[in-house]
LUMPASE-495299 format. One line per 4 residues: number of its first residue (from 1); for each residue y, z, x of N, C-alpha, C. Coordinates in steps of 0.05 Angstrom, whole numbers. Atoms other than C-alpha are relative to their C-alpha. Example, Ala and Ser with C-alpha at 12.3 -4.5 7.8 and 13.67 -1.06 7.14 Angstrom:
BEGIN
1) -24,0,18,-90,156,246,24,0,18 ~ -24,-1,-16,-21,143,273,22,14,-15
END
This chain:
BEGIN
1) -24,0,17,0,0,0,25,0,17 ~ -25,2,-15,69,-18,25,24,5,-18 ~ -23,-9,17,130,17,-5,26,-6,14 ~ -26,5,-11,200,-8,6,16,26,0
5) -14,-25,-3,243,49,31,29,-5,8 ~ -29,2,-5,319,52,27,10,28,8 ~ -7,-27,-10,345,109,70,30,6,-5 ~ -26,-8,7,410,121,33,-1,29,-9
9) -2,-28,9,434,192,16,-9,3,-29 ~ 7,-3,28,424,178,-58,-30,2,-6 ~ 29,-2,4,349,175,-48,-13,23,16 ~ 11,-23,-14,341,239,-7,-21,15,-17
13) 21,-15,16,305,275,-65,-26,-15,-2 ~ 25,15,2,255,218,-70,-15,1,27 ~ 12,-2,-26,242,219,5,-13,27,5 ~ 11,-27,-2,231,294,3,-26,2,-17
17) 23,1,18,183,284,-55,-24,-13,13 ~ 22,14,-13,142,233,-17,-13,16,22 ~ 10,-16,-22,136,278,43,-16,24,-10 ~ 13,-25,9,117,340,3,-24,-5,-18
21) 19,2,21,75,313,-53,-23,-21,4 ~ 22,18,-7,35,257,-23,-15,13,24 ~ 11,-17,-21,-5,309,15,-30,-5,5 ~ 28,7,-4,-75,279,9,-2,-18,25
25) 2,15,-26,-95,254,79,-6,-29,-4 ~ 8,27,5,-128,192,52,23,-16,-12 ~ -23,14,12,-67,175,10,22,-5,21 ~ -19,3,-21,-21,186,69,-7,-24,18
29) 9,22,-18,-62,138,111,1,-27,-14 ~ 0,26,15,-61,85,56,28,-10,-6 ~ -28,8,6,15,84,47,15,-5,26 ~ -19,6,-22,62,50,96,27,-6,-13
33) -27,4,10,137,41,90,13,-23,14 ~ -18,20,-12,183,-17,101,28,8,-5 ~ -27,-10,2,252,10,115,20,-23,2 ~ -20,21,-1,310,-35,99,22,7,-21
37) -22,-3,19,373,-43,56,-7,-13,-26 ~ 9,9,27,371,-58,-19,-5,-30,-3 ~ 3,29,4,382,-133,-18,-25,-11,14 ~ 24,9,-14,326,-143,33,-25,10,-13
41) 23,-10,15,278,-98,-5,-5,-18,-24 ~ 3,19,23,291,-143,-65,-15,-25,8 ~ 13,24,-9,270,-204,-25,-29,5,7 ~ 28,-6,-7,208,-171,3,-17,5,-25
45) 15,-5,25,188,-148,-67,-6,-26,-14 ~ 4,26,14,198,-217,-96,-22,-16,13 ~ 21,14,-15,153,-246,-41,-26,16,1 ~ 24,-17,0,103,-190,-54,-8,10,28
49) 5,-12,-26,110,-165,17,3,30,0 ~ 1,-29,6,123,-95,-10,-11,2,-29 ~ 12,-4,26,85,-67,-70,19,12,-20 ~ -17,-16,19,140,-23,-99,25,9,15
53) -25,-11,-11,209,6,-89,22,1,-20 ~ -23,0,17,277,17,-118,14,-28,2 ~ -10,27,0,297,-54,-137,27,-2,-14 ~ -26,3,13,369,-73,-152,-2,-8,-29
57) 3,5,29,379,-73,-227,2,-29,-7 ~ -3,28,7,402,-145,-229,-25,-16,7 ~ 25,13,-7,338,-166,-194,-23,10,-17 ~ 22,-11,17,295,-121,-238,-2,-14,-27
61) 1,15,25,312,-166,-297,-19,-24,2 ~ 14,25,-4,273,-224,-267,-29,5,9 ~ 27,-1,-10,198,-234,-259,-19,17,-16 ~ 21,-14,14,132,-205,-282,-10,22,18
65) 9,-23,-15,120,-135,-255,6,25,-16 ~ -4,-25,14,121,-63,-277,27,12,6 ~ -26,-14,-2,189,-32,-290,-3,28,-11 ~ 2,-28,8,192,43,-293,27,11,-10
69) -24,-12,11,242,87,-330,11,20,20 ~ -11,-16,-22,266,115,-264,17,-19,17 ~ -17,17,-17,323,89,-222,21,17,14 ~ -23,-13,-12,387,105,-185,23,-3,-20
73) -19,0,22,438,124,-239,24,17,7 ~ -25,-16,-1,510,148,-239,13,0,-28 ~ -10,-2,27,543,173,-302,29,-10,-3 ~ -28,7,4,618,167,-293,14,-9,27
77) -10,8,-26,631,158,-218,-23,1,20 ~ 21,-1,-19,590,146,-156,9,4,29 ~ -13,-4,-26,636,144,-94,-13,-16,22 ~ 13,15,-22,587,101,-55,-4,-30,-7
81) 0,28,7,597,34,-90,30,-7,-6 ~ -30,2,0,669,12,-78,9,-29,2 ~ -14,25,-6,717,-46,-78,26,8,14 ~ -25,-4,-15,774,-48,-28,18,-24,-5
85) -19,21,7,835,-89,-48,4,-19,24 ~ -3,20,-21,844,-153,-8,-17,-24,-5 ~ 17,24,1,803,-215,7,-28,7,-11 ~ 26,-5,12,739,-219,-34,-22,-3,21
89) 22,1,-19,677,-204,7,-23,16,-11 ~ 23,-15,9,607,-185,-16,-11,18,23 ~ 15,-16,-19,567,-130,18,-28,-12,2 ~ 26,14,-2,504,-164,46,-23,19,-6
93) 22,-19,7,464,-100,33,-4,2,-30 ~ 0,-5,29,478,-104,-41,-9,-24,-16 ~ 5,21,19,457,-143,-102,14,7,-26 ~ -12,-9,25,476,-104,-165,30,5,2
97) -28,-7,-2,542,-80,-138,18,-25,3 ~ -15,25,-1,565,-150,-119,3,-12,-27 ~ 0,11,27,546,-173,-189,19,16,-18 ~ -16,-17,17,580,-113,-221,30,-6,4
101) -28,6,-5,646,-130,-187,8,-26,-15 ~ -6,25,14,643,-200,-216,1,5,-30 ~ 0,-6,28,626,-173,-285,26,14,-8 ~ -25,-15,6,687,-128,-281,25,-16,7
105) -23,18,-6,731,-186,-257,16,10,24 ~ -13,-12,-23,747,-151,-191,0,-18,24 ~ -1,14,-26,769,-183,-126,5,20,22 ~ -3,-18,-22,764,-149,-59,-26,2,15
109) 24,-3,-17,714,-126,-8,-18,21,-12 ~ 19,-18,11,651,-94,-36,-13,16,23 ~ 12,-18,-20,624,-34,4,-19,19,-15 ~ 19,-18,13,561,5,-14,-14,18,20
113) 17,-17,-16,517,60,11,14,23,14 ~ -11,-23,-14,529,116,60,26,-6,14 ~ -25,8,-13,583,78,97,24,1,-20 ~ -20,-1,21,621,71,31,8,28,-7
117) -6,-28,7,615,145,15,17,12,22 ~ -16,-11,-22,642,163,84,28,-9,-1 ~ -27,11,1,701,117,77,16,11,-24 ~ -13,-10,24,716,140,6,10,29,4
121) -7,-28,-4,716,213,26,24,3,19 ~ -22,-2,-19,766,199,82,26,-10,-13 ~ -23,12,12,813,154,42,-5,-10,-28 ~ 8,8,28,797,154,-33,20,-18,-13
125) -20,17,13,863,120,-52,-2,-29,8 ~ 3,27,-9,843,58,-13,-21,-16,-15 ~ 23,13,13,784,43,-58,-1,5,-30 ~ 6,-4,28,763,34,-130,-30,4,-3
129) 28,-7,4,698,65,-153,-11,-19,-23 ~ 10,19,19,658,10,-189,-13,14,-24 ~ 13,-14,22,619,60,-231,22,11,-19 ~ -22,-10,17,684,92,-256,12,-22,-17
133) -12,22,15,711,24,-275,-19,-10,-22 ~ 20,8,20,646,6,-311,1,20,-23 ~ 0,-20,21,648,72,-349,26,-2,-18 ~ -25,4,15,721,61,-369,-3,-23,-20
137) 3,24,16,702,-7,-397,-22,3,-22 ~ 23,0,18,634,7,-429,-7,27,-12 ~ 7,-27,9,630,83,-438,-30,5,3 ~ 29,-3,-6,560,80,-408,-4,6,29
141) 7,-4,-28,527,103,-344,-6,-27,13 ~ 8,24,-13,508,51,-292,-25,4,15 ~ 25,-1,-14,438,38,-266,1,-20,23 ~ -3,18,-23,444,11,-195,-27,-12,9
145) 27,9,-8,369,5,-182,-21,12,-18 ~ 22,-9,17,303,12,-218,-26,-1,16 ~ 26,0,-14,235,32,-191,-19,-20,-13 ~ 18,21,10,188,-27,-198,-24,-2,19
149) 25,4,-15,117,-43,-175,-14,-26,-8 ~ 15,24,6,77,-107,-170,-30,2,6 ~ 28,-6,-6,11,-76,-146,-4,30,-4 ~ 7,-29,1,-26,-9,-152,16,15,-22
153) -17,-11,22,9,5,-219,-8,28,-7 ~ 9,-27,9,-34,65,-238,9,21,21 ~ -9,-19,-21,-19,99,-171,30,6,-2 ~ -29,-4,1,56,88,-177,9,14,-27
157) -6,-14,25,56,111,-250,-3,30,4 ~ 5,-28,-5,27,178,-228,21,11,19 ~ -20,-8,-20,75,181,-169,27,5,-13 ~ -26,-2,13,137,169,-211,1,23,-20
161) 2,-22,20,115,218,-265,4,27,14 ~ -3,-25,-15,109,273,-213,28,3,12 ~ -27,-1,-12,176,255,-181,20,10,-21 ~ -19,-8,21,214,263,-247,0,30,-5
165) 3,-29,6,188,334,-256,4,17,25 ~ -4,-15,-25,204,354,-184,25,17,-1 ~ -24,-15,-6,252,410,-167,13,-12,24 ~ -12,17,-21,301,370,-126,18,15,19
169) -15,-16,-19,327,426,-82,-5,-12,28 ~ 2,13,-26,342,399,-12,2,21,22 ~ -1,-19,-23,326,440,51,24,-5,18 ~ -23,2,-17,383,453,99,-5,-19,24
173) 5,17,-24,349,416,157,1,-29,-8 ~ -2,27,10,345,353,114,29,-8,-3 ~ -28,5,2,418,359,97,13,-5,27 ~ -11,2,-27,434,368,170,-7,-27,12
177) 9,26,-11,394,306,189,17,-23,-11 ~ -16,21,12,430,262,139,29,2,5 ~ -28,-4,-7,497,292,155,6,-12,27 ~ -4,11,-27,490,275,229,-2,-31,0
181) 4,29,1,465,205,212,23,-15,-13 ~ -20,14,16,519,188,161,29,7,6 ~ -27,-9,-4,579,227,184,13,13,-24 ~ -9,-13,24,584,260,116,-9,29,1
185) 7,-28,-3,585,336,114,-22,8,-20 ~ 21,-10,18,528,376,83,11,7,-27 ~ -13,-7,26,575,402,29,6,-25,-16 ~ -7,25,14,598,332,12,-25,-15,-9
189) 26,12,9,526,307,9,-9,13,-25 ~ 9,-14,23,508,361,-40,17,-6,-25 ~ -18,7,22,570,346,-83,-6,-28,-10 ~ 6,28,7,554,272,-81,-25,-2,-17
193) 25,2,14,483,282,-104,1,11,-29 ~ -3,-9,28,507,318,-167,9,-23,-18 ~ -8,23,15,534,250,-188,-24,-19,-6 ~ 23,18,2,465,217,-182,-22,13,-17
197) 23,-9,15,408,222,-231,-21,-23,1 ~ 22,19,-5,341,185,-235,-14,-9,-26 ~ 15,7,25,314,184,-307,16,-20,-16 ~ -12,20,17,328,123,-348,-7,6,-29
201) 4,-7,28,337,147,-419,14,-21,-18 ~ -11,19,19,369,115,-481,26,-13,9 ~ -26,10,-8,440,108,-454,-3,-19,24 ~ 5,16,-24,414,81,-388,-13,-27,-7
205) 12,25,9,371,30,-424,21,-18,-13 ~ -22,15,13,431,9,-465,18,-12,21 ~ -17,10,-22,472,2,-401,-13,-24,14 ~ 15,22,-13,418,-42,-369,2,-25,-17
209) -1,23,18,417,-88,-430,28,-12,0 ~ -28,9,0,493,-92,-430,6,-15,26 ~ -5,13,-26,496,-108,-355,-15,-26,2 ~ 16,25,0,441,-160,-363,15,-22,-16
213) -14,20,17,480,-195,-419,25,-10,14 ~ -25,8,-13,545,-194,-379,-5,-17,25 ~ 6,15,-24,513,-220,-316,-7,-29,-7 ~ 7,27,9,485,-280,-354,25,-16,-7
217) -25,13,7,556,-295,-376,17,-9,24 ~ -17,6,-24,587,-296,-306,-15,-15,22 ~ 15,14,-21,530,-327,-265,-12,-26,-12
END
């Protein structure tokens, strides 16, 4: 089994879960990880070079595979998906965020991930939060990615079910590791993660349908 792994701060709880709860030796030996950024994981998943992962929501609309009611969700703001005023430029790591900017009619440089969070925390006035702009327009949360699988469906169903019921408390040493890597303080990481949720419920489903409809209108 090969799982696409995106090592952004917003997936720290999922990474902790994998380390703690996949504790069967045989299971550990059977799972490998392909670490990359979201847009590349999308391509690998489409070519079936990875079995599962958090796939950008815009890509999760396409193809025949299992879509789970788990994703990367922000309710009213996210701080790590931004547009900077100026010349339009997509973030090569992104798929959904580039599309979201077009849906919202925004021009500027798109910046996502940990680098975006770091820049926002330093100079928030220089950026617009795409999730906040989406919420202002639609009064809905935004689903940036959705967990999907094209193989070993039963295994991933059990995995995701256990993840949702996990106590997502983060150890200090993990916070320290990501703080040193990203340049974002442990306090700011904890505050940021309060903006992120993972369960796709009714409002999130409605948001996905709305985003899908709007993307078809602009692409």
